[in-house]
C-alpha positions as CSV (number, residue, x, y, z in Angstrom):
1,M,19.8,-3.0,48.3
2,F,19.3,0.0,46.1
3,S,21.0,-1.6,43.1
4,L,18.4,-4.5,43.4
5,L,15.6,-1.9,43.3
6,A,17.1,-0.2,40.2
7,E,17.2,-3.6,38.4
8,C,13.5,-4.3,39.2
9,T,12.1,-1.0,37.9
10,H,12.3,-1.9,34.2
11,V,9.5,-4.4,33.6
12,V,8.5,-5.1,30.1
13,V,4.7,-5.3,29.7
14,P,3.4,-6.9,26.5
15,E,0.8,-5.2,24.3
16,P,-2.7,-6.6,24.9
17,S,-4.0,-8.8,22.1
18,P,-7.2,-7.9,20.3
19,E,-8.9,-10.8,22.0
20,A,-7.8,-9.5,25.4
21,M,-9.2,-6.1,24.6
22,Q,-12.5,-7.6,23.4
23,F,-12.7,-9.6,26.7
24,Y,-12.0,-6.4,28.7
25,R,-14.6,-4.4,26.7
26,S,-17.3,-7.1,27.0
27,G,-16.5,-7.3,30.7
28,M,-17.1,-3.5,31.1
29,V,-20.5,-3.9,29.2
30,L,-21.5,-6.8,31.5
31,W,-20.5,-4.7,34.6
32,A,-22.7,-1.9,33.4
33,I,-25.6,-4.2,32.7
34,G,-25.2,-5.8,36.1
35,Q,-25.2,-2.4,37.8
36,L,-28.4,-1.3,35.9
37,W,-30.0,-4.7,36.7
38,S,-29.2,-4.3,40.4
39,L,-31.0,-0.9,40.4
40,F,-33.9,-1.9,38.1
41,L,-35.0,-5.1,39.8
42,P,-35.8,-3.6,43.3
43,C,-37.4,-0.6,41.6
44,L,-39.6,-3.1,39.6
45,F,-40.6,-4.8,42.8
46,L,-41.6,-1.5,44.3
47,A,-43.3,0.0,41.3
48,T,-45.5,-3.1,40.6
49,G,-46.5,-3.4,44.3
50,F,-44.9,-6.8,44.6
51,S,-42.9,-5.7,47.6
52,G,-46.1,-4.7,49.4
53,R,-47.8,-7.9,48.6
54,L,-44.7,-9.8,49.8
55,A,-44.6,-7.8,53.0
56,K,-48.3,-8.6,53.7
57,F,-47.7,-12.3,53.0
58,S,-44.7,-12.4,55.3
59,E,-46.7,-10.7,58.1
60,R,-49.6,-13.1,57.6
61,V,-47.4,-16.1,57.8
62,A,-44.9,-15.1,60.5
63,K,-47.2,-13.0,62.7
64,R,-44.2,-11.5,64.6
65,G,-42.1,-8.5,63.6
66,Y,-38.7,-9.9,63.4
67,F,-39.8,-13.2,61.9
68,S,-41.8,-11.4,59.2
69,I,-38.9,-9.3,58.3
70,A,-36.6,-12.3,58.1
71,L,-39.2,-14.1,55.9
72,Y,-39.5,-11.1,53.7
73,L,-35.8,-10.8,53.2
74,I,-35.4,-14.5,52.5
75,I,-38.1,-14.5,49.8
76,F,-36.8,-11.2,48.4
77,V,-33.2,-12.3,48.2
78,S,-34.2,-15.7,46.8
79,L,-36.2,-14.1,44.0
80,Y,-33.5,-11.5,43.3
81,Q,-30.9,-14.2,42.9
82,L,-33.2,-16.4,40.8
83,L,-33.9,-13.5,38.4
84,S,-30.2,-12.6,38.3
85,L,-29.1,-16.2,37.6
86,P,-29.0,-16.0,33.8
87,L,-26.8,-12.9,33.8
88,D,-24.5,-14.4,36.5
89,F,-24.3,-17.7,34.6
90,Y,-23.4,-16.0,31.4
91,S,-20.8,-13.7,32.9
92,S,-19.1,-16.3,35.1
93,Y,-19.4,-19.5,33.0
94,I,-20.3,-18.9,29.3
95,R,-18.2,-15.8,28.7
96,P,-14.9,-17.2,30.1
97,H,-15.4,-20.5,28.1
98,N,-15.9,-18.5,24.9
99,Y,-12.5,-17.0,25.4
100,G,-10.9,-20.3,26.3
101,L,-10.4,-19.5,30.0
């Protein structure tokens, strides 16, 4: 058993290619942009007063506490996803295709 473990400890790892390093670095940049976007967008909704208008709209339409909260969340998440769609499309479809993945 121990001789089998001794044989498995030496694994040769190839050096990353320049294209692999470029893919990694661009992925880190996209990750940072995604993190900033996920903070910026809700702050933009709050700073412009859009969140308050959306809350008033959902209260006017739903007229009950829990339903208005659910409507607010549905609209907020839908808008957030719609505004995040270009970044998601680029990072999950365009970028891998540029690298032949």
